[in-house]
Backbone as JSON Lines, residues from 0, in Angstrom:
{"i":0,"aa":"M","n":[-3.15,-11.0,-16.51],"ca":[-3.25,-9.77,-15.75],"c":[-4.64,-9.19,-15.94]}
{"i":1,"aa":"Y","n":[-5.3,-8.88,-14.83],"ca":[-6.63,-8.3,-14.91],"c":[-6.55,-6.79,-14.92]}
{"i":2,"aa":"M","n":[-5.82,-6.25,-13.96],"ca":[-5.75,-4.79,-13.83],"c":[-4.32,-4.32,-14.03]}
{"i":3,"aa":"G","n":[-4.18,-3.07,-14.34],"ca":[-2.86,-2.46,-14.42],"c":[-2.13,-2.7,-15.73]}
{"i":4,"aa":"E","n":[-2.8,-3.22,-16.76],"ca":[-2.12,-3.47,-18.02],"c":[-1.81,-2.17,-18.74]}
{"i":5,"aa":"Q","n":[-2.63,-1.16,-18.54],"ca":[-2.4,0.13,-19.17],"c":[-1.68,1.03,-18.18]}
{"i":6,"aa":"T","n":[-0.9,1.95,-18.74],"ca":[-0.24,2.93,-17.89],"c":[-1.24,4.02,-17.55]}
{"i":7,"aa":"H","n":[-1.33,4.34,-16.29],"ca":[-2.25,5.38,-15.85],"c":[-1.46,6.51,-15.21]}
{"i":8,"aa":"R","n":[-1.91,7.71,-15.47],"ca":[-1.26,8.9,-14.93],"c":[-1.95,9.32,-13.64]}
{"i":9,"aa":"L","n":[-1.23,10.01,-12.8],"ca":[-1.79,10.51,-11.55],"c":[-3.0,11.39,-11.82]}
{"i":10,"aa":"E","n":[-3.0,12.1,-12.93],"ca":[-4.12,12.98,-13.27],"c":[-5.41,12.19,-13.51]}
{"i":11,"aa":"D","n":[-5.29,10.9,-13.82],"ca":[-6.46,10.06,-14.06],"c":[-7.11,9.55,-12.77]}
{"i":12,"aa":"L","n":[-6.44,9.76,-11.66],"ca":[-6.92,9.28,-10.37],"c":[-7.96,10.24,-9.81]}
{"i":13,"aa":"S","n":[-9.12,9.71,-9.42],"ca":[-10.18,10.56,-8.86],"c":[-9.79,11.05,-7.47]}
{"i":14,"aa":"A","n":[-10.36,12.18,-7.09],"ca":[-10.1,12.75,-5.76],"c":[-10.56,11.78,-4.67]}
{"i":15,"aa":"E","n":[-11.66,11.08,-4.92],"ca":[-12.18,10.12,-3.94],"c":[-11.2,8.96,-3.72]}
{"i":16,"aa":"L","n":[-10.64,8.43,-4.81],"ca":[-9.7,7.32,-4.67],"c":[-8.39,7.79,-4.06]}
{"i":17,"aa":"L","n":[-7.94,9.01,-4.4],"ca":[-6.74,9.56,-3.8],"c":[-6.92,9.73,-2.29]}
{"i":18,"aa":"A","n":[-8.08,10.18,-1.87],"ca":[-8.36,10.31,-0.43],"c":[-8.31,8.94,0.24]}
{"i":19,"aa":"L","n":[-8.82,7.91,-0.43],"ca":[-8.78,6.56,0.11],"c":[-7.34,6.05,0.21]}
{"i":20,"aa":"V","n":[-6.49,6.43,-0.74],"ca":[-5.07,6.07,-0.69],"c":[-4.43,6.68,0.56]}
{"i":21,"aa":"H","n":[-4.65,7.97,0.78],"ca":[-4.06,8.64,1.95],"c":[-4.57,8.03,3.25]}
{"i":22,"aa":"E","n":[-5.86,7.74,3.32],"ca":[-6.45,7.11,4.51],"c":[-5.83,5.73,4.73]}
{"i":23,"aa":"S","n":[-5.67,4.97,3.68],"ca":[-5.12,3.62,3.77],"c":[-3.67,3.64,4.23]}
{"i":24,"aa":"V","n":[-2.88,4.55,3.67],"ca":[-1.48,4.66,4.05],"c":[-1.36,5.06,5.52]}
{"i":25,"aa":"A","n":[-2.17,6.0,5.97],"ca":[-2.13,6.41,7.38],"c":[-2.47,5.23,8.29]}
{"i":26,"aa":"M","n":[-3.5,4.47,7.94],"ca":[-3.88,3.31,8.76],"c":[-2.78,2.25,8.72]}
{"i":27,"aa":"G","n":[-2.19,2.05,7.55],"ca":[-1.11,1.07,7.44],"c":[0.08,1.44,8.29]}
{"i":28,"aa":"L","n":[0.49,2.7,8.24],"ca":[1.62,3.15,9.05],"c":[1.31,3.04,10.53]}
{"i":29,"aa":"D","n":[0.08,3.34,10.92],"ca":[-0.32,3.23,12.33],"c":[-0.28,1.8,12.83]}
{"i":30,"aa":"S","n":[-0.42,0.82,11.93],"ca":[-0.46,-0.58,12.35],"c":[0.92,-1.22,12.45]}
{"i":31,"aa":"I","n":[1.96,-0.52,12.01],"ca":[3.31,-1.08,12.04],"c":[3.89,-0.93,13.45]}
{"i":32,"aa":"M","n":[4.24,-2.06,14.04],"ca":[4.76,-2.07,15.41],"c":[6.27,-2.27,15.47]}
{"i":33,"aa":"G","n":[6.86,-2.73,14.41],"ca":[8.3,-3.01,14.37],"c":[8.72,-3.19,12.93]}
{"i":34,"aa":"D","n":[9.65,-4.11,12.7],"ca":[10.17,-4.33,11.36],"c":[9.51,-5.53,10.69]}
{"i":35,"aa":"E","n":[8.29,-5.84,11.1],"ca":[7.59,-7.01,10.56],"c":[6.97,-6.71,9.2]}
{"i":36,"aa":"D","n":[6.66,-7.79,8.48],"ca":[5.93,-7.66,7.22],"c":[4.44,-7.61,7.52]}
{"i":37,"aa":"L","n":[3.72,-6.8,6.77],"ca":[2.28,-6.72,6.9],"c":[1.62,-7.7,5.95]}
{"i":38,"aa":"I","n":[0.6,-8.37,6.4],"ca":[-0.22,-9.21,5.53],"c":[-0.98,-8.25,4.62]}
{"i":39,"aa":"P","n":[-1.06,-8.51,3.31],"ca":[-1.79,-7.6,2.43],"c":[-3.23,-7.37,2.91]}
{"i":40,"aa":"V","n":[-3.61,-6.1,2.96],"ca":[-4.92,-5.69,3.43],"c":[-5.56,-4.81,2.36]}
{"i":41,"aa":"L","n":[-6.84,-5.04,2.11],"ca":[-7.59,-4.24,1.14],"c":[-8.53,-3.32,1.9]}
{"i":42,"aa":"N","n":[-8.37,-2.02,1.7],"ca":[-9.25,-1.03,2.32],"c":[-10.32,-0.64,1.3]}
{"i":43,"aa":"I","n":[-11.58,-0.86,1.68],"ca":[-12.69,-0.48,0.78],"c":[-13.56,0.59,1.43]}
{"i":44,"aa":"R","n":[-12.93,1.45,2.18],"ca":[-13.53,2.59,2.87],"c":[-14.39,2.19,4.07]}
{"i":45,"aa":"T","n":[-15.25,1.21,3.89],"ca":[-16.11,0.81,5.0],"c":[-15.46,-0.23,5.9]}
{"i":46,"aa":"T","n":[-14.44,-0.9,5.38],"ca":[-13.79,-1.95,6.17],"c":[-12.42,-2.27,5.6]}
{"i":47,"aa":"M","n":[-11.6,-2.88,6.44],"ca":[-10.29,-3.38,6.03],"c":[-10.42,-4.9,5.93]}
{"i":48,"aa":"I","n":[-10.04,-5.46,4.79],"ca":[-10.16,-6.9,4.56],"c":[-8.75,-7.49,4.45]}
{"i":49,"aa":"V","n":[-8.41,-8.38,5.39],"ca":[-7.13,-9.07,5.34],"c":[-7.22,-10.15,4.27]}
{"i":50,"aa":"L","n":[-6.3,-10.12,3.33],"ca":[-6.3,-11.1,2.24],"c":[-5.36,-12.24,2.63]}
{"i":51,"aa":"Q","n":[-5.94,-13.35,3.0],"ca":[-5.16,-14.52,3.44],"c":[-4.7,-15.29,2.22]}
{"i":52,"aa":"T","n":[-3.65,-14.81,1.59],"ca":[-3.11,-15.47,0.41],"c":[-1.66,-15.83,0.67]}
{"i":53,"aa":"E","n":[-1.14,-16.73,-0.13],"ca":[0.24,-17.17,0.03],"c":[1.24,-16.15,-0.52]}
{"i":54,"aa":"T","n":[0.84,-15.45,-1.59],"ca":[1.76,-14.51,-2.24],"c":[1.06,-13.18,-2.5]}
{"i":55,"aa":"L","n":[1.86,-12.17,-2.76],"ca":[1.33,-10.86,-3.12],"c":[0.58,-10.93,-4.45]}
{"i":56,"aa":"E","n":[1.08,-11.73,-5.38],"ca":[0.41,-11.87,-6.68],"c":[-1.0,-12.43,-6.5]}
{"i":57,"aa":"E","n":[-1.15,-13.41,-5.59],"ca":[-2.48,-13.96,-5.31],"c":[-3.39,-12.9,-4.7]}
{"i":58,"aa":"A","n":[-2.84,-12.06,-3.84],"ca":[-3.63,-10.98,-3.23],"c":[-4.1,-10.02,-4.32]}
{"i":59,"aa":"R","n":[-3.21,-9.67,-5.24],"ca":[-3.59,-8.77,-6.34],"c":[-4.7,-9.37,-7.19]}
{"i":60,"aa":"K","n":[-4.58,-10.64,-7.49],"ca":[-5.59,-11.31,-8.31],"c":[-6.93,-11.39,-7.59]}
{"i":61,"aa":"A","n":[-6.92,-11.4,-6.26],"ca":[-8.16,-11.49,-5.48],"c":[-8.9,-10.16,-5.4]}
{"i":62,"aa":"V","n":[-8.21,-9.05,-5.62],"ca":[-8.82,-7.72,-5.45],"c":[-10.09,-7.54,-6.27]}
{"i":63,"aa":"P","n":[-10.11,-7.81,-7.59],"ca":[-11.35,-7.59,-8.35],"c":[-12.54,-8.38,-7.8]}
{"i":64,"aa":"A","n":[-12.31,-9.63,-7.41],"ca":[-13.41,-10.45,-6.87],"c":[-13.91,-9.9,-5.55]}
{"i":65,"aa":"V","n":[-13.0,-9.44,-4.7],"ca":[-13.41,-8.88,-3.41],"c":[-14.19,-7.58,-3.61]}
{"i":66,"aa":"L","n":[-13.72,-6.74,-4.52],"ca":[-14.43,-5.49,-4.8],"c":[-15.83,-5.79,-5.34]}
{"i":67,"aa":"T","n":[-15.93,-6.7,-6.29],"ca":[-17.21,-7.06,-6.87],"c":[-18.16,-7.63,-5.82]}
{"i":68,"aa":"S","n":[-17.67,-8.57,-5.01],"ca":[-18.54,-9.19,-3.99],"c":[-18.93,-8.21,-2.89]}
{"i":69,"aa":"S","n":[-18.13,-7.16,-2.7],"ca":[-18.43,-6.16,-1.68],"c":[-19.32,-5.05,-2.22]}
{"i":70,"aa":"G","n":[-19.55,-5.04,-3.54],"ca":[-20.4,-4.02,-4.15],"c":[-19.77,-2.65,-4.18]}
{"i":71,"aa":"V","n":[-18.42,-2.58,-4.27],"ca":[-17.73,-1.29,-4.33],"c":[-16.9,-1.23,-5.6]}
{"i":72,"aa":"E","n":[-16.61,-0.02,-6.04],"ca":[-15.86,0.2,-7.27],"c":[-14.37,0.45,-7.04]}
{"i":73,"aa":"Q","n":[-14.0,0.86,-5.81],"ca":[-12.62,1.25,-5.54],"c":[-12.11,0.59,-4.27]}
{"i":74,"aa":"G","n":[-10.81,0.35,-4.25],"ca":[-10.17,-0.2,-3.07],"c":[-8.68,0.05,-3.13]}
{"i":75,"aa":"V","n":[-8.04,-0.04,-1.97],"ca":[-6.59,0.17,-1.9],"c":[-5.97,-1.0,-1.18]}
{"i":76,"aa":"L","n":[-5.06,-1.68,-1.86],"ca":[-4.31,-2.8,-1.31],"c":[-3.04,-2.23,-0.69]}
{"i":77,"aa":"I","n":[-2.8,-2.53,0.6],"ca":[-1.58,-2.06,1.26],"c":[-0.77,-3.25,1.77]}
{"i":78,"aa":"Y","n":[0.53,-3.08,1.72],"ca":[1.49,-4.07,2.21],"c":[2.82,-3.36,2.33]}
{"i":79,"aa":"N","n":[3.8,-4.0,2.93],"ca":[5.09,-3.33,3.01],"c":[6.18,-4.19,2.41]}
{"i":80,"aa":"G","n":[7.3,-3.55,2.18],"ca":[8.45,-4.22,1.57],"c":[9.66,-3.31,1.73]}
{"i":81,"aa":"Y","n":[10.53,-3.34,0.76],"ca":[11.73,-2.52,0.78],"c":[11.79,-1.65,-0.45]}
{"i":82,"aa":"A","n":[12.43,-0.49,-0.31],"ca":[12.65,0.43,-1.42],"c":[14.07,0.97,-1.29]}
{"i":83,"aa":"T","n":[14.57,1.53,-2.37],"ca":[15.93,2.08,-2.37],"c":[15.84,3.6,-2.41]}
{"i":84,"aa":"L","n":[16.55,4.23,-1.47],"ca":[16.62,5.68,-1.45],"c":[17.53,6.18,-2.56]}
{"i":85,"aa":"E","n":[17.52,7.48,-2.8],"ca":[18.34,8.06,-3.86],"c":[19.83,7.82,-3.63]}
{"i":86,"aa":"D","n":[20.25,7.69,-2.36],"ca":[21.66,7.44,-2.07],"c":[22.03,5.96,-2.15]}
{"i":87,"aa":"G","n":[21.07,5.12,-2.57],"ca":[21.33,3.7,-2.73],"c":[21.05,2.87,-1.49]}
{"i":88,"aa":"Q","n":[20.69,3.51,-0.39],"ca":[20.41,2.8,0.85],"c":[19.01,2.18,0.8]}
{"i":89,"aa":"S","n":[18.9,0.94,1.28],"ca":[17.61,0.26,1.31],"c":[16.86,0.62,2.58]}
{"i":90,"aa":"T","n":[15.55,0.83,2.44],"ca":[14.72,1.18,3.59],"c":[13.37,0.5,3.46]}
{"i":91,"aa":"R","n":[12.64,0.44,4.55],"ca":[11.29,-0.13,4.53],"c":[10.37,0.84,3.79]}
{"i":92,"aa":"A","n":[9.32,0.3,3.18],"ca":[8.35,1.13,2.48],"c":[6.97,0.5,2.59]}
{"i":93,"aa":"L","n":[5.98,1.33,2.8],"ca":[4.59,0.9,2.73],"c":[4.15,1.15,1.3]}
{"i":94,"aa":"L","n":[3.6,0.13,0.66],"ca":[3.15,0.25,-0.72],"c":[1.64,0.21,-0.76]}
{"i":95,"aa":"A","n":[1.08,1.04,-1.6],"ca":[-0.38,1.13,-1.75],"c":[-0.71,1.03,-3.23]}
{"i":96,"aa":"E","n":[-1.62,0.11,-3.56],"ca":[-2.09,-0.04,-4.93],"c":[-3.57,0.29,-4.95]}
{"i":97,"aa":"A","n":[-3.92,1.37,-5.63],"ca":[-5.31,1.82,-5.72],"c":[-5.94,1.22,-6.96]}
{"i":98,"aa":"Y","n":[-7.08,0.56,-6.76],"ca":[-7.79,-0.12,-7.84],"c":[-9.12,0.56,-8.11]}
{"i":99,"aa":"E","n":[-9.45,0.67,-9.39],"ca":[-10.73,1.21,-9.81],"c":[-11.36,0.16,-10.72]}
{"i":100,"aa":"L","n":[-12.4,-0.49,-10.23],"ca":[-12.99,-1.62,-10.92],"c":[-13.59,-1.25,-12.28]}
{"i":101,"aa":"T","n":[-14.27,-0.12,-12.37],"ca":[-14.95,0.24,-13.61],"c":[-13.99,0.5,-14.77]}
{"i":102,"aa":"T","n":[-12.82,1.04,-14.49],"ca":[-11.86,1.34,-15.56],"c":[-10.75,0.29,-15.66]}
{"i":103,"aa":"G","n":[-10.62,-0.57,-14.65],"ca":[-9.53,-1.54,-14.63],"c":[-8.19,-0.9,-14.31]}
{"i":104,"aa":"A","n":[-8.22,0.32,-13.79],"ca":[-6.99,1.05,-13.5],"c":[-6.37,0.61,-12.18]}
{"i":105,"aa":"R","n":[-5.04,0.69,-12.15],"ca":[-4.29,0.44,-10.93],"c":[-3.25,1.55,-10.82]}
{"i":106,"aa":"F","n":[-3.22,2.22,-9.67],"ca":[-2.28,3.3,-9.4],"c":[-1.45,2.9,-8.2]}
{"i":107,"aa":"C","n":[-0.13,3.09,-8.27],"ca":[0.75,2.62,-7.2],"c":[1.47,3.78,-6.51]}
{"i":108,"aa":"F","n":[1.61,3.63,-5.19],"ca":[2.24,4.65,-4.36],"c":[3.18,3.97,-3.37]}
{"i":109,"aa":"T","n":[4.17,4.71,-2.9],"ca":[5.07,4.21,-1.87],"c":[5.33,5.3,-0.83]}
{"i":110,"aa":"Q","n":[5.42,4.87,0.42],"ca":[5.81,5.76,1.51],"c":[6.95,5.07,2.25]}
{"i":111,"aa":"Q","n":[8.14,5.61,2.11],"ca":[9.29,5.03,2.79],"c":[9.29,5.44,4.25]}
{"i":112,"aa":"Y","n":[9.8,4.54,5.11],"ca":[9.82,4.81,6.54],"c":[10.93,4.05,7.25]}
{"i":113,"aa":"R","n":[11.25,4.54,8.44],"ca":[12.13,3.8,9.35],"c":[11.22,3.18,10.4]}
{"i":114,"aa":"P","n":[11.32,1.86,10.59],"ca":[10.42,1.2,11.54],"c":[10.66,1.71,12.96]}
{"i":115,"aa":"P","n":[9.63,1.62,13.8],"ca":[9.81,2.0,15.2],"c":[10.73,0.99,15.89]}
{"i":116,"aa":"R","n":[11.39,1.45,16.93],"ca":[12.25,0.55,17.73],"c":[11.88,0.68,19.19]}
{"i":117,"aa":"K","n":[11.85,-0.45,19.85],"ca":[11.61,-0.46,21.28],"c":[12.89,-0.07,22.0]}
{"i":118,"aa":"A","n":[12.75,0.47,23.19],"ca":[13.91,0.84,23.98],"c":[14.67,-0.43,24.39]}
{"i":119,"aa":"S","n":[15.97,-0.3,24.42],"ca":[16.81,-1.39,24.92],"c":[17.79,-0.8,25.92]}
{"i":120,"aa":"F","n":[18.64,-1.63,26.45],"ca":[19.58,-1.19,27.46],"c":[20.45,-0.03,26.97]}
{"i":121,"aa":"L","n":[20.84,-0.07,25.69],"ca":[21.75,0.94,25.16],"c":[21.11,1.97,24.25]}
{"i":122,"aa":"S","n":[19.81,1.86,23.98],"ca":[19.2,2.83,23.07],"c":[17.77,3.18,23.49]}
{"i":123,"aa":"R","n":[17.37,4.37,23.1],"ca":[16.02,4.85,23.38],"c":[15.03,4.27,22.39]}
{"i":124,"aa":"A","n":[13.78,4.27,22.78],"ca":[12.71,3.89,21.85],"c":[12.59,4.96,20.78]}
{"i":125,"aa":"Q","n":[12.26,4.55,19.57],"ca":[12.07,5.5,18.48],"c":[10.75,5.18,17.79]}
{"i":126,"aa":"P","n":[9.94,6.2,17.55],"ca":[8.68,5.97,16.83],"c":[8.95,5.77,15.34]}
{"i":127,"aa":"L","n":[7.96,5.28,14.63],"ca":[8.07,5.15,13.18],"c":[8.35,6.53,12.6]}
{"i":128,"aa":"D","n":[9.24,6.6,11.64],"ca":[9.64,7.87,11.04],"c":[9.47,7.79,9.53]}
{"i":129,"aa":"C","n":[8.57,8.59,8.98],"ca":[8.37,8.62,7.52],"c":[9.56,9.32,6.87]}
{"i":130,"aa":"I","n":[9.98,8.79,5.73],"ca":[11.07,9.39,4.96],"c":[10.44,10.0,3.71]}
{"i":131,"aa":"G","n":[10.43,11.31,3.65],"ca":[9.85,11.99,2.5],"c":[8.33,11.9,2.48]}
{"i":132,"aa":"E","n":[7.79,12.17,1.32],"ca":[6.35,12.21,1.12],"c":[5.87,10.95,0.42]}
{"i":133,"aa":"L","n":[4.57,10.74,0.42],"ca":[3.95,9.68,-0.36],"c":[4.25,9.94,-1.83]}
{"i":134,"aa":"K","n":[4.73,8.92,-2.55],"ca":[5.13,9.1,-3.95],"c":[4.3,8.22,-4.87]}
{"i":135,"aa":"F","n":[3.9,8.79,-5.99],"ca":[3.26,8.04,-7.07],"c":[4.37,7.37,-7.85]}
{"i":136,"aa":"I","n":[4.25,6.05,-8.08],"ca":[5.3,5.31,-8.78],"c":[4.69,4.48,-9.9]}
{"i":137,"aa":"D","n":[5.56,4.0,-10.78],"ca":[5.11,3.05,-11.8],"c":[4.72,1.75,-11.11]}
{"i":138,"aa":"C","n":[3.62,1.17,-11.51],"ca":[3.2,-0.09,-10.92],"c":[4.14,-1.19,-11.37]}
{"i":139,"aa":"R","n":[4.47,-2.05,-10.42],"ca":[5.31,-3.2,-10.73],"c":[4.46,-4.19,-11.53]}
{"i":140,"aa":"P","n":[5.11,-4.96,-12.37],"ca":[4.35,-5.97,-13.12],"c":[3.65,-6.93,-12.18]}
{"i":141,"aa":"E","n":[2.49,-7.4,-12.58],"ca":[1.73,-8.34,-11.75],"c":[2.27,-9.73,-11.95]}
């Protein structure tokens, strides 16, 4: 494991990196067209880099090298998956992992949502619907 070995608190997150998290989550949600999985994307403020890896673990391992080669200290990896609501119901979630190269810190966030639906013969179209607010969570093991 390169990053995320230490537990980091939300208070340790810089305002600049938090702003990049919010920007990344907004762009990620805007790119969701249905119930599809997103290819992991790294936002480094100046550009979005699609990480063509076989697994999420490979994408995570690639982050430090991409940040270093891009000459930036911070980036946010976004992808989607599933999360469990408080009532036990499973829902889609956009996950964001904020990386800080100089400290080796990794901060994780989740934004639960209902995917958009296209109109069909028996139902209306529905836009993507966020469930609750963006949440700071414990990072999953790498």
